LUMDREN-526941 format. One record per residue (C-alpha): residue number from 1; residue in one letter; x, y, z. Coordinates in Angstrom, 2 decimals, padded with zeros to 5 digits, always signed. Layout:
<sites>
(NUM 'A' (X Y Z))
...
</sites>
This chain:
<sites>
(1 'M' (+156.33 -044.30 +158.48))
(2 'D' (+154.03 -043.66 +161.43))
(3 'V' (+150.77 -045.52 +160.96))
(4 'A' (+150.12 -045.72 +164.70))
(5 'R' (+149.01 -042.11 +165.19))
(6 'P' (+145.80 -042.16 +163.08))
(7 'L' (+144.89 -045.59 +164.43))
(8 'L' (+145.33 -044.40 +168.00))
(9 'A' (+143.13 -041.39 +167.26))
(10 'A' (+140.36 -043.64 +165.96))
(11 'L' (+140.78 -046.01 +168.89))
(12 'F' (+140.48 -043.12 +171.37))
(13 'V' (+136.97 -042.38 +170.08))
(14 'C' (+135.98 -046.06 +170.16))
(15 'A' (+137.47 -046.57 +173.62))
(16 'C' (+135.56 -043.60 +175.02))
(17 'R' (+132.31 -045.03 +173.66))
(18 'A' (+133.15 -048.47 +175.04))
(19 'A' (+134.07 -047.05 +178.43))
(20 'G' (+130.72 -045.28 +178.59))
(21 'S' (+128.87 -048.51 +177.94))
(22 'G' (+130.91 -050.27 +180.63))
(23 'T' (+128.66 -048.89 +183.37))
(24 'V' (+125.70 -051.00 +182.20))
(25 'A' (+124.94 -053.82 +184.63))
(26 'R' (+125.86 -057.27 +183.34))
(27 'E' (+124.82 -060.73 +184.28))
(28 'P' (+127.69 -062.63 +185.97))
(29 'L' (+129.59 -064.78 +183.51))
(30 'A' (+129.11 -068.52 +183.95))
(31 'P' (+131.97 -070.55 +185.45))
(32 'L' (+133.48 -073.44 +183.54))
(33 'A' (+131.71 -076.75 +183.75))
(34 'Q' (+133.58 -079.85 +184.77))
(35 'G' (+135.84 -080.98 +181.92))
(36 'E' (+135.83 -077.61 +180.15))
(37 'S' (+138.99 -075.59 +179.55))
(38 'G' (+139.22 -071.82 +179.54))
(39 'L' (+141.68 -068.96 +179.29))
(40 'A' (+141.12 -065.43 +180.59))
(41 'I' (+143.28 -062.82 +178.86))
(42 'V' (+143.56 -059.43 +180.55))
(43 'A' (+145.06 -057.18 +177.89))
(44 'G' (+146.05 -053.54 +177.84))
(45 'K' (+143.81 -052.99 +174.82))
(46 'V' (+141.24 -055.22 +173.13))
(47 'L' (+140.24 -054.47 +169.52))
(48 'T' (+137.10 -056.50 +168.93))
(49 'M' (+136.65 -055.45 +165.26))
(50 'D' (+132.92 -056.04 +165.71))
(51 'A' (+130.17 -054.12 +163.90))
(52 'E' (+130.26 -051.34 +166.52))
(53 'G' (+134.04 -051.04 +166.37))
(54 'R' (+134.33 -051.51 +170.12))
(55 'V' (+137.72 -051.10 +171.74))
(56 'F' (+138.38 -051.73 +175.42))
(57 'D' (+141.33 -050.16 +177.21))
(58 'P' (+142.03 -052.30 +179.21))
(59 'G' (+139.92 -055.30 +178.28))
(60 'L' (+139.19 -058.94 +178.91))
(61 'V' (+138.83 -061.87 +176.53))
(62 'L' (+137.49 -065.20 +177.77))
(63 'V' (+138.22 -068.30 +175.70))
(64 'R' (+136.07 -071.31 +176.47))
(65 'D' (+136.54 -074.64 +174.72))
(66 'G' (+137.98 -073.02 +171.61))
(67 'R' (+135.38 -070.26 +171.33))
(68 'I' (+135.15 -066.67 +172.46))
(69 'A' (+132.94 -066.55 +175.54))
(70 'Y' (+133.37 -062.85 +176.26))
(71 'A' (+135.23 -059.85 +174.88))
(72 'G' (+134.78 -056.55 +176.63))
(73 'A' (+135.49 -054.43 +179.65))
(74 'L' (+137.12 -055.86 +182.75))
(75 'V' (+134.73 -057.91 +184.85))
(76 'A' (+135.10 -060.60 +187.48))
(77 'I' (+136.67 -063.70 +185.92))
(78 'P' (+134.51 -066.80 +186.47))
(79 'D' (+135.85 -069.80 +188.32))
(80 'G' (+137.99 -072.30 +186.45))
(81 'Y' (+139.69 -070.02 +183.94))
(82 'E' (+143.46 -069.90 +183.62))
(83 'R' (+144.44 -066.22 +183.82))
(84 'L' (+146.95 -064.52 +181.53))
(85 'D' (+147.84 -060.95 +182.49))
(86 'A' (+149.19 -058.93 +179.55))
(87 'P' (+148.67 -055.26 +180.50))
(88 'E' (+151.26 -054.09 +177.98))
(89 'L' (+149.84 -056.01 +174.99))
(90 'W' (+147.07 -055.43 +172.45))
(91 'A' (+144.60 -058.23 +171.64))
(92 'H' (+142.95 -058.39 +168.21))
(93 'P' (+141.42 -061.02 +165.89))
(94 'G' (+143.68 -063.19 +163.78))
(95 'F' (+144.23 -062.07 +160.21))
(96 'V' (+142.29 -063.59 +157.29))
(97 'D' (+143.86 -063.96 +153.82))
(98 'L' (+141.55 -064.96 +150.96))
(99 'H' (+144.19 -065.35 +148.24))
(100 'T' (+147.07 -067.74 +149.02))
(101 'H' (+149.07 -070.48 +147.30))
(102 'I' (+151.60 -071.65 +149.93))
(103 'H' (+149.78 -074.86 +150.81))
(104 'A' (+151.32 -076.78 +147.89))
(105 'A' (+155.09 -076.29 +148.00))
(106 'G' (+156.03 -079.50 +146.25))
(107 'W' (+153.63 -078.79 +143.38))
(108 'H' (+154.67 -075.15 +142.88))
(109 'D' (+150.96 -074.28 +142.69))
(110 'L' (+148.22 -076.35 +141.08))
(111 'N' (+146.97 -075.68 +137.55))
(112 'D' (+145.17 -077.86 +135.04))
(113 'M' (+146.86 -076.77 +131.81))
(114 'V' (+144.99 -079.36 +129.72))
(115 'M' (+141.39 -078.36 +130.41))
(116 'P' (+140.88 -074.57 +130.33))
(117 'L' (+137.58 -074.99 +132.24))
(118 'N' (+137.72 -077.51 +135.06))
(119 'P' (+135.26 -076.96 +137.93))
(120 'G' (+136.09 -080.47 +139.08))
(121 'L' (+139.65 -079.56 +140.09))
(122 'R' (+140.30 -079.45 +143.86))
(123 'A' (+143.23 -077.83 +145.64))
(124 'R' (+142.97 -080.28 +148.55))
(125 'A' (+145.04 -083.00 +146.87))
(126 'A' (+148.11 -080.75 +146.88))
(127 'F' (+147.89 -079.60 +150.52))
(128 'D' (+150.93 -079.92 +152.78))
(129 'P' (+149.89 -078.85 +156.31))
(130 'W' (+153.51 -078.97 +157.47))
(131 'D' (+154.94 -076.49 +154.97))
(132 'E' (+157.46 -074.20 +156.67))
(133 'R' (+155.78 -071.13 +155.22))
(134 'L' (+152.68 -071.92 +157.28))
(135 'E' (+154.85 -071.58 +160.39))
(136 'H' (+155.68 -068.05 +159.30))
(137 'A' (+152.01 -067.35 +158.58))
(138 'R' (+150.81 -068.21 +162.06))
(139 'A' (+153.79 -066.45 +163.68))
(140 'A' (+152.62 -063.32 +161.83))
(141 'G' (+149.09 -063.63 +163.19))
(142 'V' (+147.46 -065.11 +160.06))
(143 'T' (+144.91 -067.59 +161.38))
(144 'T' (+142.55 -068.23 +158.43))
(145 'M' (+143.55 -068.73 +154.79))
(146 'F' (+141.92 -069.63 +151.50))
(147 'G' (+144.29 -071.96 +149.65))
(148 'I' (+143.43 -072.00 +145.96))
(149 'P' (+144.47 -073.40 +142.58))
(150 'G' (+146.58 -071.22 +140.34))
(151 'S' (+145.45 -068.89 +137.56))
(152 'G' (+146.63 -070.90 +134.57))
(153 'T' (+143.05 -071.53 +133.44))
(154 'S' (+139.94 -069.39 +133.71))
(155 'L' (+137.66 -071.75 +135.62))
(156 'S' (+140.47 -072.82 +137.90))
(157 'G' (+138.74 -075.11 +140.39))
(158 'F' (+137.93 -075.09 +144.10))
(159 'G' (+140.11 -074.20 +147.06))
(160 'T' (+140.02 -074.93 +150.78))
(161 'V' (+139.52 -072.56 +153.70))
(162 'Y' (+141.85 -073.66 +156.48))
(163 'K' (+143.81 -072.58 +159.53))
(164 'P' (+147.63 -072.91 +159.63))
(165 'E' (+147.71 -074.89 +162.86))
(166 'R' (+150.84 -076.65 +164.02))
(167 'D' (+151.14 -080.42 +164.39))
(168 'A' (+147.80 -081.07 +162.70))
(169 'G' (+146.73 -082.97 +159.61))
(170 'Y' (+144.48 -081.87 +156.78))
(171 'E' (+141.22 -082.92 +158.45))
(172 'Q' (+142.09 -080.97 +161.60))
(173 'I' (+142.96 -077.66 +159.89))
(174 'V' (+140.04 -077.47 +157.45))
(175 'V' (+137.35 -074.85 +158.02))
(176 'R' (+135.44 -075.49 +154.80))
(177 'D' (+136.19 -077.88 +151.94))
(178 'P' (+135.41 -076.88 +149.31))
(179 'G' (+135.89 -073.38 +150.57))
(180 'G' (+134.92 -071.60 +147.37))
(181 'M' (+135.61 -071.41 +143.66))
(182 'K' (+138.60 -069.72 +142.04))
(183 'V' (+138.17 -068.00 +138.68))
(184 'A' (+140.89 -066.24 +136.65))
(185 'Q' (+139.03 -063.68 +134.55))
(186 'N' (+141.85 -062.12 +132.55))
(187 'F' (+145.59 -061.91 +131.83))
(188 'N' (+147.07 -065.06 +133.45))
(189 'P' (+144.78 -067.62 +131.82))
(190 'Q' (+145.13 -066.25 +128.30))
(191 'R' (+146.50 -069.28 +126.51))
(192 'S' (+148.78 -069.76 +123.53))
(193 'A' (+147.41 -073.17 +122.63))
(194 'G' (+145.33 -071.83 +119.78))
(195 'D' (+141.97 -072.45 +121.47))
(196 'L' (+139.35 -069.93 +122.53))
(197 'G' (+141.27 -069.11 +125.70))
(198 'N' (+143.81 -066.81 +124.05))
(199 'S' (+141.60 -063.70 +124.20))
(200 'W' (+139.36 -062.00 +126.73))
(201 'S' (+136.30 -062.65 +124.60))
(202 'G' (+137.28 -066.31 +124.31))
(203 'L' (+137.72 -066.60 +128.08))
(204 'A' (+134.32 -064.97 +128.63))
(205 'F' (+132.69 -067.34 +126.14))
(206 'G' (+134.08 -070.36 +127.97))
(207 'L' (+132.97 -069.13 +131.39))
(208 'E' (+129.49 -068.28 +130.14))
(209 'Y' (+129.18 -071.59 +128.28))
(210 'W' (+129.32 -073.65 +131.47))
(211 'N' (+127.70 -071.15 +133.83))
(212 'D' (+124.65 -070.73 +131.59))
(213 'R' (+124.13 -074.47 +131.43))
(214 'I' (+124.65 -075.11 +135.14))
(215 'E' (+122.44 -072.16 +136.08))
(216 'R' (+119.59 -073.55 +133.96))
(217 'R' (+119.98 -077.02 +135.49))
(218 'V' (+119.99 -075.59 +139.01))
(219 'E' (+116.86 -073.51 +138.32))
(220 'A' (+115.16 -076.59 +136.89))
(221 'G' (+116.00 -078.62 +139.98))
(222 'D' (+117.99 -081.19 +138.01))
(223 'P' (+119.52 -083.56 +140.62))
(224 'S' (+122.07 -084.93 +138.17))
(225 'V' (+123.94 -081.61 +138.27))
(226 'D' (+125.41 -082.57 +141.64))
(227 'D' (+128.12 -084.81 +140.25))
(228 'H' (+131.86 -084.66 +140.82))
(229 'Q' (+132.54 -082.36 +137.89))
(230 'F' (+129.79 -079.77 +138.33))
(231 'G' (+128.35 -080.26 +141.81))
(232 'N' (+130.41 -077.49 +143.43))
(233 'L' (+129.71 -075.09 +140.56))
(234 'A' (+126.02 -075.77 +141.18))
(235 'K' (+126.55 -074.81 +144.84))
(236 'V' (+127.99 -071.50 +143.69))
(237 'H' (+124.82 -070.83 +141.68))
(238 'R' (+122.68 -071.76 +144.70))
(239 'G' (+124.59 -069.28 +146.86))
(240 'E' (+126.03 -072.05 +149.03))
(241 'L' (+129.65 -071.30 +148.11))
(242 'P' (+131.40 -068.02 +147.19))
(243 'V' (+133.67 -067.40 +144.22))
(244 'L' (+136.97 -065.49 +144.24))
(245 'I' (+137.68 -063.85 +140.89))
(246 'H' (+141.22 -063.04 +139.77))
(247 'C' (+140.94 -059.84 +137.74))
(248 'A' (+143.08 -056.78 +137.09))
(249 'S' (+142.77 -053.54 +135.14))
(250 'A' (+139.63 -051.45 +134.78))
(251 'E' (+138.31 -053.71 +132.02))
(252 'G' (+138.88 -056.82 +134.10))
(253 'V' (+137.18 -055.39 +137.19))
(254 'A' (+134.20 -054.16 +135.17))
(255 'N' (+133.80 -057.39 +133.22))
(256 'A' (+134.06 -059.61 +136.31))
(257 'T' (+131.51 -057.45 +138.13))
(258 'R' (+129.15 -057.50 +135.17))
(259 'M' (+129.36 -061.26 +134.69))
(260 'W' (+129.39 -062.64 +138.22))
(261 'K' (+127.41 -060.09 +140.22))
(262 'L' (+124.99 -058.58 +137.71))
(263 'R' (+124.44 -061.47 +135.31))
(264 'Y' (+124.66 -064.54 +137.57))
(265 'G' (+124.05 -062.91 +140.95))
(266 'V' (+126.39 -065.25 +142.81))
(267 'D' (+128.28 -064.53 +146.03))
(268 'A' (+131.41 -063.15 +144.36))
(269 'V' (+134.58 -061.34 +145.49))
(270 'L' (+136.90 -059.46 +143.13))
(271 'S' (+140.53 -060.31 +143.84))
(272 'H' (+143.60 -058.28 +142.82))
(273 'G' (+141.72 -055.29 +141.33))
(274 'C' (+145.11 -053.72 +140.73))
(275 'W' (+146.89 -051.63 +138.10))
(276 'D' (+144.21 -049.20 +136.94))
(277 'G' (+141.40 -051.43 +138.22))
(278 'W' (+140.38 -048.71 +140.66))
(279 'R' (+139.03 -046.73 +137.70))
(280 'A' (+136.11 -049.21 +137.70))
(281 'A' (+135.78 -049.04 +141.49))
(282 'R' (+132.60 -046.95 +141.45))
(283 'F' (+130.94 -049.48 +139.14))
(284 'A' (+131.93 -052.27 +141.54))
(285 'A' (+130.66 -050.24 +144.52))
(286 'E' (+127.29 -049.62 +142.86))
(287 'A' (+126.99 -053.35 +142.16))
(288 'G' (+127.81 -054.11 +145.81))
(289 'I' (+130.58 -056.62 +145.10))
(290 'P' (+133.35 -056.98 +147.72))
(291 'V' (+136.97 -056.41 +146.66))
(292 'N' (+140.06 -058.24 +147.89))
(293 'L' (+143.11 -056.20 +146.89))
(294 'G' (+146.68 -057.37 +146.48))
(295 'P' (+149.42 -058.33 +146.11))
(296 'R' (+149.96 -054.93 +144.49))
(297 'V' (+148.43 -052.29 +146.72))
(298 'E' (+149.89 -049.33 +144.84))
(299 'N' (+150.27 -048.33 +141.21))
(300 'L' (+152.66 -045.95 +139.49))
(301 'T' (+152.90 -046.74 +135.79))
(302 'A' (+150.94 -049.91 +134.94))
(303 'M' (+148.20 -049.52 +132.29))
(304 'V' (+147.76 -045.76 +132.77))
(305 'R' (+150.67 -043.60 +133.87))
(306 'E' (+149.55 -041.46 +136.81))
(307 'N' (+152.89 -039.84 +137.68))
(308 'R' (+151.99 -040.47 +141.30))
(309 'F' (+151.75 -043.40 +143.66))
(310 'V' (+148.12 -044.48 +143.67))
(311 'G' (+146.97 -046.10 +146.90))
(312 'I' (+144.64 -048.73 +145.44))
(313 'A' (+142.70 -049.43 +148.65))
(314 'D' (+142.19 -045.70 +149.20))
(315 'E' (+140.76 -045.29 +145.70))
(316 'Y' (+138.27 -048.14 +146.18))
(317 'L' (+137.19 -046.73 +149.53))
(318 'K' (+136.73 -043.24 +148.10))
(319 'A' (+134.57 -044.76 +145.34))
(320 'G' (+132.21 -046.16 +147.98))
(321 'N' (+133.28 -049.81 +148.19))
(322 'E' (+132.39 -050.98 +151.71))
(323 'L' (+133.86 -054.48 +151.95))
(324 'V' (+137.51 -053.89 +151.05))
(325 'S' (+140.01 -056.53 +152.11))
(326 'L' (+143.67 -057.22 +151.38))
(327 'N' (+145.67 -060.28 +150.33))
(328 'T' (+149.26 -061.39 +149.74))
(329 'D' (+148.74 -063.84 +146.87))
(330 'S' (+151.47 -065.64 +148.79))
(331 'P' (+154.17 -066.47 +147.95))
(332 'V' (+154.09 -063.40 +145.66))
(333 'V' (+154.16 -061.38 +148.87))
(334 'P' (+155.32 -063.53 +151.81))
(335 'E' (+152.42 -064.48 +154.06))
(336 'E' (+154.16 -062.96 +157.08))
(337 'E' (+153.89 -059.57 +155.38))
(338 'L' (+150.09 -059.51 +155.22))
(339 'F' (+150.04 -056.86 +157.94))
(340 'L' (+152.36 -054.72 +155.78))
(341 'Q' (+149.72 -054.71 +153.05))
(342 'G' (+147.53 -052.86 +155.53))
(343 'A' (+150.34 -050.62 +156.77))
(344 'W' (+151.39 -049.59 +153.26))
(345 'S' (+147.79 -049.03 +152.17))
(346 'A' (+147.33 -046.74 +155.17))
(347 'R' (+150.53 -044.91 +154.31))
(348 'L' (+149.10 -044.33 +150.82))
(349 'G' (+145.94 -042.70 +152.14))
(350 'A' (+143.48 -045.34 +153.33))
(351 'D' (+141.98 -045.03 +156.81))
(352 'T' (+144.16 -047.03 +159.18))
(353 'Y' (+141.43 -048.62 +161.27))
(354 'T' (+139.63 -049.60 +158.06))
(355 'M' (+142.82 -051.30 +156.88))
(356 'L' (+142.87 -053.36 +160.07))
(357 'A' (+139.29 -054.35 +159.24))
(358 'A' (+140.57 -055.21 +155.74))
(359 'L' (+142.74 -057.89 +157.35))
(360 'T' (+140.15 -059.26 +159.79))
(361 'T' (+136.40 -058.77 +159.66))
(362 'N' (+136.03 -057.61 +156.04))
(363 'P' (+137.50 -060.70 +154.34))
(364 'A' (+135.53 -062.92 +156.71))
(365 'R' (+132.25 -061.16 +155.93))
(366 'S' (+133.05 -061.18 +152.20))
(367 'F' (+133.52 -064.94 +151.99))
(368 'Q' (+130.75 -066.51 +154.09))
(369 'L' (+133.07 -066.79 +157.10))
(370 'G' (+131.75 -063.97 +159.27))
(371 'E' (+129.89 -066.28 +161.63))
(372 'R' (+133.15 -067.93 +162.69))
(373 'V' (+136.14 -065.61 +162.30))
(374 'G' (+137.23 -062.00 +161.80))
(375 'S' (+136.19 -060.44 +165.11))
(376 'L' (+136.31 -061.10 +168.84))
(377 'E' (+132.68 -061.83 +169.67))
(378 'P' (+130.98 -064.50 +171.81))
(379 'G' (+130.44 -067.73 +169.92))
(380 'K' (+133.14 -067.17 +167.30))
(381 'D' (+136.34 -069.18 +166.99))
(382 'A' (+138.96 -068.12 +169.51))
(383 'D' (+141.48 -066.95 +166.91))
(384 'L' (+143.36 -064.03 +168.40))
(385 'V' (+146.72 -062.33 +168.52))
(386 'L' (+148.59 -060.54 +171.29))
(387 'S' (+151.06 -057.94 +170.05))
(388 'S' (+153.22 -055.28 +171.65))
(389 'G' (+151.33 -052.45 +169.95))
(390 'D' (+149.43 -051.30 +166.88))
(391 'P' (+148.99 -054.39 +164.65))
(392 'L' (+149.90 -052.36 +161.53))
(393 'D' (+153.05 -050.81 +162.99))
(394 'P' (+156.16 -052.68 +161.77))
(395 'R' (+157.77 -051.91 +165.12))
(396 'S' (+155.20 -054.03 +166.97))
(397 'R' (+156.07 -057.62 +167.86))
(398 'I' (+153.62 -060.49 +167.92))
(399 'E' (+154.00 -062.27 +171.23))
(400 'L' (+151.23 -064.88 +171.14))
(401 'V' (+148.96 -066.41 +168.50))
(402 'I' (+145.97 -068.54 +169.47))
(403 'I' (+143.85 -070.56 +167.04))
(404 'E' (+140.60 -072.04 +168.33))
(405 'G' (+141.82 -071.65 +171.89))
(406 'R' (+145.18 -073.38 +171.38))
(407 'V' (+148.50 -071.56 +171.47))
(408 'Q' (+150.06 -071.84 +168.01))
(409 'Y' (+152.96 -069.44 +168.41))
(410 'A' (+154.64 -067.94 +171.45))
(411 'R' (+157.57 -065.63 +170.85))
(412 'A' (+159.07 -066.44 +174.23))
(413 'A' (+159.22 -070.16 +173.39))
(414 'D' (+159.51 -070.22 +169.58))
(415 'G' (+161.65 -067.15 +169.03))
(416 'A' (+161.46 -064.79 +166.06))
(417 'L' (+160.89 -066.84 +162.89))
(418 'F' (+161.48 -064.04 +160.40))
</sites>
């Protein structure tokens, strides 16, 4: 499998455009103030993953007090910065995974199997920041994760957006808590307890029952809605928090889009979207709802037999979906294999550079995180990876992972973890 060639072709175009803009005069970069820390990384190639798709070959990244101060062509390095020369390495943003469950090893995931609708449930109580699997995540360049409750019930609760930093407690790793709501729209939450949750129509009734009531209370300005049980659901209806919706199959994708985007108009992301879910991709694209695909990124026989390998990401892209991202649903797919989700999707037809965006800027933009992570731009968190080559090429090695300006993994010191 050679995924490097199409990526290099795309990068050649971007690099030429970036090189042309490098002749524009720039203001000198400010030196570090007393007490500030900074790192200057001179890399063989810098993939910013910004809106212009700029690539610099070679390039410079300045990290200042945990933030990106500069990412671009080579310029004079201001005074005070520690310099790291890596002419043989590629620099790119850390990966972002919106669908993960490896924060709660001792609990084997978190589900409320008593209440089928529990917006008061929080994933935070089950977090273990020292789980070994988080070591593998950061060694694989995954720097931002959404840790969520399981899919045992339809209104599953609220997860936490966090960074898998080493030697840090819960308060230090959190990006946003609550980070967003998790909903399981079909399949997994169908219950055998004899209640209304054992059918798709029953699940929809339950979801609409609470959402209709909370929406009305939010529109009426009812302050009592902001209690422990429903306060975060009210934030979803105000647009203050996003919702990640577990759904599969064409019916599931269509129903989730219809309910959450068209009926309630909340900031929603479809997650999984697999099996024959791509058959509803055009409907999702017309509604403008982002999709977060995985852990299955291909389909052969599920739901509708195609007699071919269907590249799911490719089908969503061809249908016009713009914000396509990928996930592992870890531990279903090990977190360290997030990059392989992009590599395999590219092998099955999706544009390779777009699949790198599906691991970086697209999930960040989809989930109200674009102001902090997903690209190398001034002011954003200094979450970046140095690798020996194309980030989607399994032959490449990750040499250094930095989260908010601090080295979290160094191959030379930590060795290969997987």
